[in-house]
TIVO-2410 file (N, C-alpha, C; in nm, 3 decimals):
# residues 193
REC num residu      c1      c2      c3 atome chaine
REC   1      M  -0.196  -0.822  -3.162     N      A
REC   1      M  -0.113  -0.742  -3.073    CA      A
REC   1      M  -0.188  -0.620  -3.023     C      A
REC   2      N  -0.256  -0.551  -3.114     N      A
REC   2      N  -0.332  -0.433  -3.076    CA      A
REC   2      N  -0.441  -0.467  -2.975     C      A
REC   3      R  -0.506  -0.581  -2.997     N      A
REC   3      R  -0.612  -0.626  -2.906    CA      A
REC   3      R  -0.553  -0.658  -2.768     C      A
REC   4      F  -0.437  -0.723  -2.764     N      A
REC   4      F  -0.370  -0.755  -2.639    CA      A
REC   4      F  -0.334  -0.628  -2.562     C      A
REC   5      L  -0.285  -0.528  -2.633     N      A
REC   5      L  -0.248  -0.400  -2.571    CA      A
REC   5      L  -0.370  -0.333  -2.508     C      A
REC   6      K  -0.482  -0.336  -2.580     N      A
REC   6      K  -0.605  -0.277  -2.527    CA      A
REC   6      K  -0.649  -0.348  -2.400     C      A
REC   7      L  -0.645  -0.482  -2.400     N      A
REC   7      L  -0.682  -0.560  -2.281    CA      A
REC   7      L  -0.588  -0.532  -2.164     C      A
REC   8      A  -0.461  -0.517  -2.193     N      A
REC   8      A  -0.363  -0.487  -2.088    CA      A
REC   8      A  -0.391  -0.350  -2.026     C      A
REC   9      I  -0.424  -0.253  -2.109     N      A
REC   9      I  -0.454  -0.119  -2.059    CA      A
REC   9      I  -0.581  -0.121  -1.974     C      A
REC  10      V  -0.685  -0.189  -2.023     N      A
REC  10      V  -0.809  -0.200  -1.946    CA      A
REC  10      V  -0.783  -0.269  -1.812     C      A
REC  11      G  -0.703  -0.375  -1.814     N      A
REC  11      G  -0.670  -0.446  -1.691    CA      A
REC  11      G  -0.594  -0.358  -1.594     C      A
REC  12      L  -0.499  -0.280  -1.644     N      A
REC  12      L  -0.421  -0.190  -1.560    CA      A
REC  12      L  -0.510  -0.083  -1.497     C      A
REC  13      V  -0.594  -0.023  -1.577     N      A
REC  13      V  -0.685   0.080  -1.526    CA      A
REC  13      V  -0.779   0.021  -1.422     C      A
REC  14      A  -0.832  -0.096  -1.448     N      A
REC  14      A  -0.924  -0.160  -1.354    CA      A
REC  14      A  -0.855  -0.193  -1.222     C      A
REC  15      S  -0.728  -0.231  -1.228     N      A
REC  15      S  -0.657  -0.266  -1.105    CA      A
REC  15      S  -0.627  -0.144  -1.020     C      A
REC  16      C  -0.629  -0.027  -1.077     N      A
REC  16      C  -0.602   0.096  -1.003    CA      A
REC  16      C  -0.730   0.159  -0.950     C      A
REC  17      G  -0.841   0.096  -0.970     N      A
REC  17      G  -0.969   0.157  -0.940    CA      A
REC  17      G  -1.012   0.159  -0.796     C      A
REC  18      G  -0.926   0.129  -0.701     N      A
REC  18      G  -0.964   0.135  -0.561    CA      A
REC  18      G  -1.011   0.000  -0.511     C      A
REC  19      G  -1.095   0.002  -0.411     N      A
REC  19      G  -1.135  -0.122  -0.346    CA      A
REC  19      G  -1.280  -0.157  -0.367     C      A
REC  20      N  -1.323  -0.253  -0.290     N      A
REC  20      N  -1.462  -0.296  -0.292    CA      A
REC  20      N  -1.540  -0.206  -0.197     C      A
REC  21      Y  -1.615  -0.113  -0.251     N      A
REC  21      Y  -1.685  -0.016  -0.168    CA      A
REC  21      Y  -1.828  -0.057  -0.136     C      A
REC  22      K  -1.872  -0.171  -0.185     N      A
REC  22      K  -2.008  -0.216  -0.161    CA      A
REC  22      K  -2.023  -0.260  -0.015     C      A
REC  23      A  -2.145  -0.248   0.034     N      A
REC  23      A  -2.173  -0.289   0.172    CA      A
REC  23      A  -2.169  -0.441   0.183     C      A
REC  24      P  -2.128  -0.491   0.300     N      A
REC  24      P  -2.139  -0.635   0.323    CA      A
REC  24      P  -2.286  -0.677   0.312     C      A
REC  25      R  -2.309  -0.806   0.290     N      A
REC  25      R  -2.444  -0.855   0.264    CA      A
REC  25      R  -2.537  -0.846   0.385     C      A
REC  26      N  -2.490  -0.879   0.505     N      A
REC  26      N  -2.577  -0.882   0.622    CA      A
REC  26      N  -2.530  -0.780   0.726     C      A
REC  27      L  -2.586  -0.661   0.720     N      A
REC  27      L  -2.544  -0.553   0.810    CA      A
REC  27      L  -2.598  -0.567   0.952     C      A
REC  28      D  -2.689  -0.660   0.972     N      A
REC  28      D  -2.746  -0.678   1.105    CA      A
REC  28      D  -2.669  -0.778   1.190     C      A
REC  29      N  -2.565  -0.840   1.134     N      A
REC  29      N  -2.491  -0.941   1.207    CA      A
REC  29      N  -2.342  -0.909   1.201     C      A
REC  30      A  -2.286  -0.870   1.315     N      A
REC  30      A  -2.144  -0.833   1.322    CA      A
REC  30      A  -2.054  -0.949   1.280     C      A
REC  31      C  -2.091  -1.070   1.317     N      A
REC  31      C  -2.009  -1.187   1.282    CA      A
REC  31      C  -2.007  -1.207   1.131     C      A
REC  32      A  -2.121  -1.188   1.066     N      A
REC  32      A  -2.128  -1.201   0.920    CA      A
REC  32      A  -2.046  -1.092   0.853     C      A
REC  33      I  -2.050  -0.971   0.907     N      A
REC  33      I  -1.973  -0.860   0.850    CA      A
REC  33      I  -1.824  -0.893   0.853     C      A
REC  34      V  -1.774  -0.934   0.969     N      A
REC  34      V  -1.629  -0.958   0.980    CA      A
REC  34      V  -1.587  -1.087   0.910     C      A
REC  35      A  -1.679  -1.182   0.893     N      A
REC  35      A  -1.647  -1.303   0.817    CA      A
REC  35      A  -1.633  -1.268   0.668     C      A
REC  36      E  -1.721  -1.181   0.620     N      A
REC  36      E  -1.717  -1.140   0.480    CA      A
REC  36      E  -1.602  -1.043   0.453     C      A
REC  37      R  -1.573  -0.957   0.549     N      A
REC  37      R  -1.468  -0.854   0.533    CA      A
REC  37      R  -1.372  -0.857   0.653     C      A
REC  38      P  -1.283  -0.955   0.657     N      A
REC  38      P  -1.189  -0.964   0.770    CA      A
REC  38      P  -1.103  -0.839   0.787     C      A
REC  39      A  -1.079  -0.767   0.679     N      A
REC  39      A  -0.999  -0.644   0.688    CA      A
REC  39      A  -1.068  -0.540   0.777     C      A
REC  40      Y  -1.200  -0.541   0.781     N      A
REC  40      Y  -1.272  -0.448   0.868    CA      A
REC  40      Y  -1.237  -0.474   1.013     C      A
REC  41      L  -1.239  -0.601   1.053     N      A
REC  41      L  -1.209  -0.635   1.193    CA      A
REC  41      L  -1.065  -0.600   1.226     C      A
REC  42      R  -0.972  -0.630   1.136     N      A
REC  42      R  -0.832  -0.595   1.161    CA      A
REC  42      R  -0.816  -0.444   1.181     C      A
REC  43      A  -0.881  -0.366   1.096     N      A
REC  43      A  -0.872  -0.219   1.107    CA      A
REC  43      A  -0.931  -0.171   1.239     C      A
REC  44      M  -1.046  -0.225   1.276     N      A
REC  44      M  -1.113  -0.180   1.399    CA      A
REC  44      M  -1.038  -0.224   1.524     C      A
REC  45      K  -0.978  -0.342   1.520     N      A
REC  45      K  -0.897  -0.387   1.635    CA      A
REC  45      K  -0.774  -0.297   1.652     C      A
REC  46      K  -0.715  -0.260   1.540     N      A
REC  46      K  -0.599  -0.170   1.544    CA      A
REC  46      K  -0.640  -0.035   1.604     C      A
REC  47      T  -0.755   0.015   1.563     N      A
REC  47      T  -0.806   0.141   1.617    CA      A
REC  47      T  -0.837   0.128   1.765     C      A
REC  48      E  -0.894   0.014   1.804     N      A
REC  48      E  -0.924  -0.009   1.945    CA      A
REC  48      E  -0.795  -0.006   2.029     C      A
REC  49      R  -0.690  -0.069   1.978     N      A
REC  49      R  -0.562  -0.069   2.050    CA      A
REC  49      R  -0.504   0.072   2.059     C      A
REC  50      R  -0.514   0.149   1.951     N      A
REC  50      R  -0.453   0.282   1.948    CA      A
REC  50      R  -0.533   0.385   2.027     C      A
REC  51      W  -0.665   0.386   2.010     N      A
REC  51      W  -0.747   0.492   2.067    CA      A
REC  51      W  -0.839   0.448   2.180     C      A
REC  52      G  -0.854   0.317   2.200     N      A
REC  52      G  -0.938   0.267   2.309    CA      A
REC  52      G  -1.086   0.264   2.280     C      A
REC  53      V  -1.126   0.284   2.156     N      A
REC  53      V  -1.267   0.281   2.118    CA      A
REC  53      V  -1.302   0.138   2.078     C      A
REC  54      P  -1.396   0.074   2.149     N      A
REC  54      P  -1.428  -0.066   2.120    CA      A
REC  54      P  -1.478  -0.088   1.977     C      A
REC  55      V  -1.449  -0.207   1.927     N      A
REC  55      V  -1.489  -0.244   1.791    CA      A
REC  55      V  -1.639  -0.226   1.770     C      A
REC  56      H  -1.720  -0.270   1.865     N      A
REC  56      H  -1.865  -0.264   1.845    CA      A
REC  56      H  -1.916  -0.120   1.838     C      A
REC  57      V  -1.851  -0.027   1.906     N      A
REC  57      V  -1.889   0.114   1.898    CA      A
REC  57      V  -1.853   0.169   1.760     C      A
REC  58      Q  -1.735   0.135   1.711     N      A
REC  58      Q  -1.695   0.177   1.577    CA      A
REC  58      Q  -1.791   0.122   1.472     C      A
REC  59      M  -1.823  -0.006   1.485     N      A
REC  59      M  -1.911  -0.071   1.386    CA      A
REC  59      M  -2.048  -0.005   1.382     C      A
REC  60      A  -2.104   0.024   1.499     N      A
REC  60      A  -2.237   0.084   1.504    CA      A
REC  60      A  -2.236   0.223   1.442     C      A
REC  61      A  -2.131   0.300   1.468     N      A
REC  61      A  -2.122   0.435   1.411    CA      A
REC  61      A  -2.104   0.429   1.260     C      A
REC  62      I  -2.020   0.338   1.212     N      A
REC  62      I  -2.000   0.325   1.067    CA      A
REC  62      I  -2.129   0.277   1.001     C      A
REC  63      H  -2.199   0.185   1.066     N      A
REC  63      H  -2.327   0.140   1.011    CA      A
REC  63      H  -2.420   0.259   0.991     C      A
REC  64      Q  -2.429   0.345   1.090     N      A
REC  64      Q  -2.520   0.459   1.081    CA      A
REC  64      Q  -2.472   0.561   0.977     C      A
REC  65      E  -2.342   0.584   0.973     N      A
REC  65      E  -2.290   0.687   0.885    CA      A
REC  65      E  -2.291   0.647   0.737     C      A
REC  66      S  -2.251   0.524   0.707     N      A
REC  66      S  -2.233   0.488   0.566    CA      A
REC  66      S  -2.286   0.351   0.527     C      A
REC  67      K  -2.339   0.276   0.625     N      A
REC  67      K  -2.380   0.137   0.599    CA      A
REC  67      K  -2.264   0.056   0.541     C      A
REC  68      F  -2.141   0.091   0.582     N      A
REC  68      F  -2.019   0.022   0.540    CA      A
REC  68      F  -1.992   0.037   0.390     C      A
REC  69      I  -2.039   0.145   0.331     N      A
REC  69      I  -2.010   0.174   0.189    CA      A
REC  69      I  -1.892   0.271   0.187     C      A
REC  70      G  -1.781   0.225   0.132     N      A
REC  70      G  -1.656   0.300   0.140    CA      A
REC  70      G  -1.656   0.435   0.070     C      A
REC  71      D  -1.731   0.448  -0.037     N      A
REC  71      D  -1.732   0.575  -0.111    CA      A
REC  71      D  -1.866   0.649  -0.095     C      A
REC  72      A  -1.931   0.628   0.018     N      A
REC  72      A  -2.060   0.693   0.044    CA      A
REC  72      A  -2.046   0.845   0.044     C      A
REC  73      R  -2.146   0.910  -0.011     N      A
REC  73      R  -2.155   1.057  -0.013    CA      A
REC  73      R  -2.296   1.097   0.024     C      A
REC  74      T  -2.310   1.221   0.066     N      A
REC  74      T  -2.444   1.272   0.092    CA      A
REC  74      T  -2.515   1.296  -0.042     C      A
REC  75      P  -2.647   1.297  -0.040     N      A
REC  75      P  -2.721   1.318  -0.166    CA      A
REC  75      P  -2.698   1.458  -0.224     C      A
REC  76      H  -2.724   1.468  -0.353     N      A
REC  76      H  -2.720   1.598  -0.420    CA      A
REC  76      H  -2.840   1.681  -0.376     C      A
REC  77      Q  -2.822   1.813  -0.379     N      A
REC  77      Q  -2.933   1.906  -0.358    CA      A
REC  77      Q  -2.970   1.963  -0.495     C      A
REC  78      Y  -3.098   1.998  -0.509     N      A
REC  78      Y  -3.146   2.050  -0.637    CA      A
REC  78      Y  -3.224   2.178  -0.616     C      A
REC  79      A  -3.197   2.276  -0.702     N      A
REC  79      A  -3.276   2.399  -0.705    CA      A
REC  79      A  -3.394   2.376  -0.797     C      A
REC  80      L  -3.510   2.420  -0.757     N      A
REC  80      L  -3.632   2.404  -0.834    CA      A
REC  80      L  -3.661   2.257  -0.864     C      A
REC  81      G  -3.602   2.169  -0.785     N      A
REC  81      G  -3.627   2.026  -0.800    CA      A
REC  81      G  -3.553   1.957  -0.912     C      A
REC  82      V  -3.481   2.033  -0.997     N      A
REC  82      V  -3.414   1.970  -1.111    CA      A
REC  82      V  -3.270   2.015  -1.135     C      A
REC  83      I  -3.232   2.131  -1.089     N      A
REC  83      I  -3.098   2.185  -1.117    CA      A
REC  83      I  -3.004   2.145  -1.003     C      A
REC  84      P  -2.904   2.059  -1.033     N      A
REC  84      P  -2.812   2.017  -0.926    CA      A
REC  84      P  -2.727   2.134  -0.877     C      A
REC  85      I  -2.722   2.152  -0.745     N      A
REC  85      I  -2.644   2.262  -0.688    CA      A
REC  85      I  -2.538   2.213  -0.590     C      A
REC  86      G  -2.506   2.086  -0.594     N      A
REC  86      G  -2.402   2.033  -0.507    CA      A
REC  86      G  -2.459   1.937  -0.404     C      A
REC  87      R  -2.372   1.884  -0.322     N      A
REC  87      R  -2.411   1.788  -0.220    CA      A
REC  87      R  -2.450   1.859  -0.091     C      A
REC  88      Q  -2.522   1.787  -0.005     N      A
REC  88      Q  -2.567   1.844   0.122    CA      A
REC  88      Q  -2.449   1.883   0.210     C      A
REC  89      S  -2.340   1.807   0.204     N      A
REC  89      S  -2.220   1.839   0.281    CA      A
REC  89      S  -2.101   1.771   0.214     C      A
REC  90      S  -1.983   1.794   0.271     N      A
REC  90      S  -1.861   1.734   0.217    CA      A
REC  90      S  -1.834   1.595   0.277     C      A
REC  91      A  -1.928   1.542   0.354     N      A
REC  91      A  -1.911   1.410   0.416    CA      A
REC  91      A  -1.883   1.304   0.310     C      A
REC  92      Y  -1.784   1.219   0.340     N      A
REC  92      Y  -1.744   1.118   0.242    CA      A
REC  92      Y  -1.686   0.998   0.313     C      A
REC  93      G  -1.703   0.881   0.254     N      A
REC  93      G  -1.637   0.760   0.298    CA      A
REC  93      G  -1.708   0.685   0.408     C      A
REC  94      Y  -1.641   0.582   0.459     N      A
REC  94      Y  -1.696   0.498   0.564    CA      A
REC  94      Y  -1.743   0.578   0.685     C      A
REC  95      S  -1.661   0.674   0.725     N      A
REC  95      S  -1.690   0.750   0.847    CA      A
REC  95      S  -1.771   0.877   0.821     C      A
REC  96      Q  -1.795   0.908   0.695     N      A
REC  96      Q  -1.866   1.031   0.657    CA      A
REC  96      Q  -1.801   1.155   0.719     C      A
REC  97      A  -1.669   1.154   0.721     N      A
REC  97      A  -1.593   1.267   0.775    CA      A
REC  97      A  -1.607   1.388   0.682     C      A
REC  98      L  -1.626   1.504   0.742     N      A
REC  98      L  -1.631   1.629   0.667    CA      A
REC  98      L  -1.490   1.673   0.630     C      A
REC  99      D  -1.479   1.749   0.522     N      A
REC  99      D  -1.348   1.794   0.476    CA      A
REC  99      D  -1.266   1.859   0.587     C      A
REC 100      G  -1.323   1.954   0.658     N      A
REC 100      G  -1.249   2.028   0.761    CA      A
REC 100      G  -1.204   1.941   0.876     C      A
REC 101      T  -1.290   1.851   0.922     N      A
REC 101      T  -1.254   1.762   1.032    CA      A
REC 101      T  -1.149   1.663   0.987     C      A
REC 102      W  -1.160   1.615   0.863     N      A
REC 102      W  -1.060   1.523   0.809    CA      A
REC 102      W  -0.924   1.591   0.800     C      A
REC 103      E  -0.922   1.716   0.755     N      A
REC 103      E  -0.796   1.791   0.747    CA      A
REC 103      E  -0.734   1.809   0.886     C      A
REC 104      E  -0.817   1.833   0.986     N      A
REC 104      E  -0.769   1.844   1.124    CA      A
REC 104      E  -0.706   1.713   1.169     C      A
REC 105      Y  -0.772   1.602   1.137     N      A
REC 105      Y  -0.720   1.469   1.170    CA      A
REC 105      Y  -0.584   1.445   1.103     C      A
REC 106      V  -0.575   1.475   0.974     N      A
REC 106      V  -0.451   1.453   0.900    CA      A
REC 106      V  -0.339   1.537   0.961     C      A
REC 107      K  -0.368   1.661   0.992     N      A
REC 107      K  -0.268   1.751   1.049    CA      A
REC 107      K  -0.223   1.702   1.187     C      A
REC 108      E  -0.318   1.666   1.271     N      A
REC 108      E  -0.287   1.625   1.408    CA      A
REC 108      E  -0.214   1.491   1.415     C      A
REC 109      T  -0.250   1.398   1.327     N      A
REC 109      T  -0.189   1.264   1.331    CA      A
REC 109      T  -0.069   1.251   1.238     C      A
REC 110      G  -0.053   1.343   1.145     N      A
REC 110      G   0.055   1.334   1.048    CA      A
REC 110      G   0.032   1.227   0.942     C      A
REC 111      N  -0.090   1.176   0.936     N      A
REC 111      N  -0.124   1.070   0.841    CA      A
REC 111      N  -0.161   1.132   0.706     C      A
REC 112      R  -0.063   1.184   0.635     N      A
REC 112      R  -0.085   1.261   0.512    CA      A
REC 112      R  -0.144   1.180   0.397     C      A
REC 113      R  -0.124   1.050   0.398     N      A
REC 113      R  -0.176   0.966   0.289    CA      A
REC 113      R  -0.314   0.909   0.320     C      A
REC 114      A  -0.371   0.949   0.432     N      A
REC 114      A  -0.501   0.894   0.475    CA      A
REC 114      A  -0.610   0.926   0.372     C      A
REC 115      R  -0.698   0.826   0.354     N      A
REC 115      R  -0.811   0.842   0.262    CA      A
REC 115      R  -0.939   0.799   0.333     C      A
REC 116      R  -1.042   0.874   0.313     N      A
REC 116      R  -1.170   0.845   0.379    CA      A
REC 116      R  -1.236   0.718   0.326     C      A
REC 117      D  -1.197   0.674   0.207     N      A
REC 117      D  -1.255   0.552   0.151    CA      A
REC 117      D  -1.170   0.429   0.181     C      A
REC 118      N  -1.075   0.442   0.272     N      A
REC 118      N  -0.991   0.332   0.317    CA      A
REC 118      N  -1.035   0.295   0.458     C      A
REC 119      I  -1.074   0.170   0.480     N      A
REC 119      I  -1.129   0.129   0.609    CA      A
REC 119      I  -1.029   0.151   0.723     C      A
REC 120      N  -0.901   0.130   0.699     N      A
REC 120      N  -0.801   0.153   0.804    CA      A
REC 120      N  -0.797   0.299   0.846     C      A
REC 121      D  -0.795   0.388   0.748     N      A
REC 121      D  -0.790   0.531   0.778    CA      A
REC 121      D  -0.921   0.580   0.838     C      A
REC 122      A  -1.032   0.529   0.787     N      A
REC 122      A  -1.164   0.572   0.836    CA      A
REC 122      A  -1.184   0.533   0.982     C      A
REC 123      T  -1.146   0.410   1.018     N      A
REC 123      T  -1.162   0.369   1.157    CA      A
REC 123      T  -1.064   0.443   1.247     C      A
REC 124      D  -0.943   0.469   1.197     N      A
REC 124      D  -0.847   0.545   1.277    CA      A
REC 124      D  -0.901   0.687   1.301     C      A
REC 125      F  -0.959   0.746   1.198     N      A
REC 125      F  -1.021   0.878   1.213    CA      A
REC 125      F  -1.129   0.875   1.321     C      A
REC 126      M  -1.214   0.774   1.313     N      A
REC 126      M  -1.324   0.763   1.408    CA      A
REC 126      M  -1.270   0.746   1.550     C      A
REC 127      G  -1.168   0.662   1.565     N      A
REC 127      G  -1.106   0.644   1.696    CA      A
REC 127      G  -1.045   0.773   1.748     C      A
REC 128      W  -0.975   0.844   1.661     N      A
REC 128      W  -0.916   0.973   1.697    CA      A
REC 128      W  -1.024   1.071   1.743     C      A
REC 129      Y  -1.133   1.078   1.668     N      A
REC 129      Y  -1.239   1.172   1.702    CA      A
REC 129      Y  -1.304   1.135   1.836     C      A
REC 130      M  -1.336   1.008   1.854     N      A
REC 130      M  -1.403   0.966   1.977    CA      A
REC 130      M  -1.310   0.975   2.098     C      A
REC 131      D  -1.182   0.953   2.077     N      A
REC 131      D  -1.084   0.972   2.185    CA      A
REC 131      D  -1.083   1.119   2.227     C      A
REC 132      G  -1.086   1.208   2.128     N      A
REC 132      G  -1.091   1.352   2.157    CA      A
REC 132      G  -1.219   1.390   2.230     C      A
REC 133      S  -1.331   1.329   2.192     N      A
REC 133      S  -1.457   1.357   2.261    CA      A
REC 133      S  -1.453   1.306   2.404     C      A
REC 134      S  -1.385   1.195   2.425     N      A
REC 134      S  -1.370   1.142   2.559    CA      A
REC 134      S  -1.289   1.237   2.646     C      A
REC 135      K  -1.180   1.287   2.591     N      A
REC 135      K  -1.092   1.377   2.667    CA      A
REC 135      K  -1.157   1.514   2.690     C      A
REC 136      R  -1.221   1.569   2.588     N      A
REC 136      R  -1.275   1.706   2.599    CA      A
REC 136      R  -1.413   1.713   2.661     C      A
REC 137      L  -1.493   1.609   2.644     N      A
REC 137      L  -1.631   1.612   2.693    CA      A
REC 137      L  -1.657   1.513   2.806     C      A
REC 138      G  -1.558   1.431   2.835     N      A
REC 138      G  -1.575   1.332   2.942    CA      A
REC 138      G  -1.663   1.213   2.904     C      A
REC 139      L  -1.680   1.187   2.774     N      A
REC 139      L  -1.766   1.077   2.729    CA      A
REC 139      L  -1.692   0.944   2.736     C      A
REC 140      S  -1.760   0.842   2.782     N      A
REC 140      S  -1.703   0.708   2.782    CA      A
REC 140      S  -1.688   0.661   2.638     C      A
REC 141      K  -1.579   0.594   2.611     N      A
REC 141      K  -1.558   0.539   2.477    CA      A
REC 141      K  -1.650   0.421   2.451     C      A
REC 142      W  -1.713   0.369   2.554     N      A
REC 142      W  -1.807   0.258   2.542    CA      A
REC 142      W  -1.951   0.307   2.523     C      A
REC 143      D  -1.973   0.436   2.538     N      A
REC 143      D  -2.107   0.494   2.528    CA      A
REC 143      D  -2.134   0.535   2.383     C      A
REC 144      A  -2.182   0.440   2.304     N      A
REC 144      A  -2.203   0.465   2.161    CA      A
REC 144      A  -2.305   0.575   2.136     C      A
REC 145      T  -2.406   0.584   2.220     N      A
REC 145      T  -2.511   0.684   2.201    CA      A
REC 145      T  -2.454   0.825   2.212     C      A
REC 146      S  -2.386   0.854   2.322     N      A
REC 146      S  -2.329   0.988   2.343    CA      A
REC 146      S  -2.217   1.017   2.244     C      A
REC 147      Q  -2.133   0.916   2.218     N      A
REC 147      Q  -2.026   0.937   2.122    CA      A
REC 147      Q  -2.083   0.971   1.984     C      A
REC 148      Y  -2.193   0.906   1.947     N      A
REC 148      Y  -2.253   0.935   1.817    CA      A
REC 148      Y  -2.311   1.077   1.814     C      A
REC 149      L  -2.374   1.119   1.921     N      A
REC 149      L  -2.427   1.256   1.926    CA      A
REC 149      L  -2.314   1.357   1.909     C      A
REC 150      A  -2.201   1.336   1.977     N      A
REC 150      A  -2.087   1.427   1.964    CA      A
REC 150      A  -2.027   1.419   1.824     C      A
REC 151      Y  -2.028   1.301   1.766     N      A
REC 151      Y  -1.974   1.280   1.632    CA      A
REC 151      Y  -2.061   1.355   1.530     C      A
REC 152      H  -2.191   1.345   1.545     N      A
REC 152      H  -2.284   1.408   1.451    CA      A
REC 152      H  -2.289   1.559   1.467     C      A
REC 153      E  -2.298   1.605   1.590     N      A
REC 153      E  -2.317   1.748   1.616    CA      A
REC 153      E  -2.186   1.826   1.627     C      A
REC 154      G  -2.075   1.753   1.637     N      A
REC 154      G  -1.948   1.818   1.666    CA      A
REC 154      G  -1.939   1.838   1.818     C      A
REC 155      R  -1.818   1.851   1.866     N      A
REC 155      R  -1.800   1.860   2.011    CA      A
REC 155      R  -1.863   1.986   2.069     C      A
REC 156      A  -1.851   2.098   1.997     N      A
REC 156      A  -1.910   2.223   2.046    CA      A
REC 156      A  -2.063   2.211   2.050     C      A
REC 157      G  -2.120   2.151   1.946     N      A
REC 157      G  -2.265   2.131   1.943    CA      A
REC 157      G  -2.311   2.040   2.055     C      A
REC 158      Y  -2.235   1.934   2.079     N      A
REC 158      Y  -2.270   1.843   2.189    CA      A
REC 158      Y  -2.264   1.916   2.323     C      A
REC 159      A  -2.159   1.996   2.343     N      A
REC 159      A  -2.143   2.070   2.469    CA      A
REC 159      A  -2.259   2.169   2.489     C      A
REC 160      R  -2.311   2.226   2.379     N      A
REC 160      R  -2.426   2.318   2.387    CA      A
REC 160      R  -2.558   2.242   2.397     C      A
REC 161      K  -2.551   2.109   2.382     N      A
REC 161      K  -2.669   2.022   2.383    CA      A
REC 161      K  -2.764   2.054   2.268     C      A
REC 162      S  -2.706   2.085   2.152     N      A
REC 162      S  -2.786   2.118   2.034    CA      A
REC 162      S  -2.877   2.002   1.993     C      A
REC 163      Y  -2.837   1.881   2.028     N      A
REC 163      Y  -2.916   1.763   1.991    CA      A
REC 163      Y  -3.052   1.758   2.060     C      A
REC 164      L  -3.067   1.830   2.171     N      A
REC 164      L  -3.194   1.827   2.245    CA      A
REC 164      L  -3.310   1.883   2.164     C      A
REC 165      S  -3.280   1.970   2.068     N      A
REC 165      S  -3.386   2.025   1.984    CA      A
REC 165      S  -3.409   1.940   1.858     C      A
REC 166      K  -3.342   1.826   1.851     N      A
REC 166      K  -3.352   1.738   1.734    CA      A
REC 166      K  -3.395   1.600   1.780     C      A
REC 167      G  -3.523   1.584   1.801     N      A
REC 167      G  -3.575   1.456   1.848    CA      A
REC 167      G  -3.537   1.341   1.758     C      A
REC 168      W  -3.537   1.364   1.627     N      A
REC 168      W  -3.501   1.260   1.531    CA      A
REC 168      W  -3.358   1.211   1.555     C      A
REC 169      L  -3.267   1.306   1.587     N      A
REC 169      L  -3.126   1.270   1.608    CA      A
REC 169      L  -3.109   1.191   1.738     C      A
REC 170      V  -3.180   1.231   1.842     N      A
REC 170      V  -3.175   1.157   1.969    CA      A
REC 170      V  -3.222   1.013   1.944     C      A
REC 171      G  -3.326   0.997   1.862     N      A
REC 171      G  -3.375   0.864   1.826    CA      A
REC 171      G  -3.271   0.784   1.749     C      A
REC 172      V  -3.205   0.848   1.653     N      A
REC 172      V  -3.101   0.780   1.575    CA      A
REC 172      V  -2.986   0.739   1.666     C      A
REC 173      A  -2.944   0.828   1.754     N      A
REC 173      A  -2.834   0.797   1.846    CA      A
REC 173      A  -2.870   0.679   1.936     C      A
REC 174      G  -2.995   0.674   1.979     N      A
REC 174      G  -3.041   0.561   2.059    CA      A
REC 174      G  -3.030   0.430   1.981     C      A
REC 175      K  -3.063   0.435   1.854     N      A
REC 175      K  -3.050   0.316   1.770    CA      A
REC 175      K  -2.904   0.276   1.752     C      A
REC 176      V  -2.815   0.375   1.741     N      A
REC 176      V  -2.672   0.346   1.732    CA      A
REC 176      V  -2.626   0.276   1.860     C      A
REC 177      G  -2.671   0.327   1.975     N      A
REC 177      G  -2.635   0.264   2.102    CA      A
REC 177      G  -2.686   0.122   2.112     C      A
REC 178      Q  -2.809   0.099   2.068     N      A
REC 178      Q  -2.865  -0.036   2.071    CA      A
REC 178      Q  -2.792  -0.128   1.974     C      A
REC 179      R  -2.759  -0.078   1.856     N      A
REC 179      R  -2.686  -0.159   1.758    CA      A
REC 179      R  -2.548  -0.195   1.813     C      A
REC 180      A  -2.483  -0.103   1.882     N      A
REC 180      A  -2.351  -0.132   1.941    CA      A
REC 180      A  -2.363  -0.247   2.040     C      A
REC 181      K  -2.467  -0.246   2.123     N      A
REC 181      K  -2.487  -0.355   2.220    CA      A
REC 181      K  -2.511  -0.487   2.147     C      A
REC 182      T  -2.592  -0.484   2.042     N      A
REC 182      T  -2.620  -0.605   1.964    CA      A
REC 182      T  -2.492  -0.656   1.899     C      A
REC 183      Y  -2.416  -0.566   1.837     N      A
REC 183      Y  -2.291  -0.607   1.773    CA      A
REC 183      Y  -2.195  -0.668   1.876     C      A
REC 184      R  -2.189  -0.609   1.994     N      A
REC 184      R  -2.098  -0.662   2.098    CA      A
REC 184      R  -2.138  -0.804   2.135     C      A
REC 185      T  -2.266  -0.826   2.158     N      A
REC 185      T  -2.314  -0.960   2.192    CA      A
REC 185      T  -2.281  -1.059   2.080     C      A
REC 186      Q  -2.302  -1.018   1.957     N      A
REC 186      Q  -2.272  -1.105   1.844    CA      A
REC 186      Q  -2.123  -1.135   1.833     C      A
REC 187      L  -2.040  -1.034   1.849     N      A
REC 187      L  -1.895  -1.055   1.840    CA      A
REC 187      L  -1.845  -1.148   1.949     C      A
REC 188      I  -1.903  -1.138   2.067     N      A
REC 188      I  -1.869  -1.230   2.175    CA      A
REC 188      I  -1.908  -1.373   2.137     C      A
REC 189      S  -2.028  -1.387   2.079     N      A
REC 189      S  -2.078  -1.521   2.046    CA      A
REC 189      S  -1.995  -1.593   1.940     C      A
REC 190      C  -1.931  -1.516   1.851     N      A
REC 190      C  -1.849  -1.581   1.747    CA      A
REC 190      C  -1.700  -1.570   1.777     C      A
REC 191      G  -1.667  -1.527   1.898     N      A
REC 191      G  -1.527  -1.524   1.941    CA      A
REC 191      G  -1.444  -1.415   1.878     C      A
REC 192      K  -1.506  -1.306   1.834     N      A
REC 192      K  -1.433  -1.198   1.769    CA      A
REC 192      K  -1.422  -1.073   1.855     C      A
REC 193      A  -1.478  -1.077   1.976     N      A
REC 193      A  -1.476  -0.959   2.065    CA      A
REC 193      A  -1.340  -0.941   2.129     C      A
***
């Protein structure tokens, strides 16, 4: 009986442990991603309907931000190379949303139960943010490169063109744009676009 109780408790705790936060096996193929994780496509389609941000743009941004790892965090920083002093930023989850921006999203949408490690909430956040960038900065929701620059730098940073002094970031944004085009072509080929 005691052994059964222990197993029941372990099973209960394990069932409350959240979701599968590991990355899909083939991140270079949108069709493989959605075949392995159909919930991702459902979440992104819902976001596309609500905010108008295409699935392939969301996928490319999530790939860059977290490689589809639900509980992704920025690395720790160390003083003197050994003393941990915290993380580089508060970015967390699929969308790598910062605490302050996430709080703004929750307040504006009323989605009080939203979690950054939930694919539905993360894609909705991304759609909300990119919709806002479209309205405030005039960016096309289909322009993954510009949307990513605004996402990374913040809207004020994008408006100031802060990215122009960051050649590495312009390169990364270009890769996001190219990945979005590749994902779109792939999604069309497997009938998921």
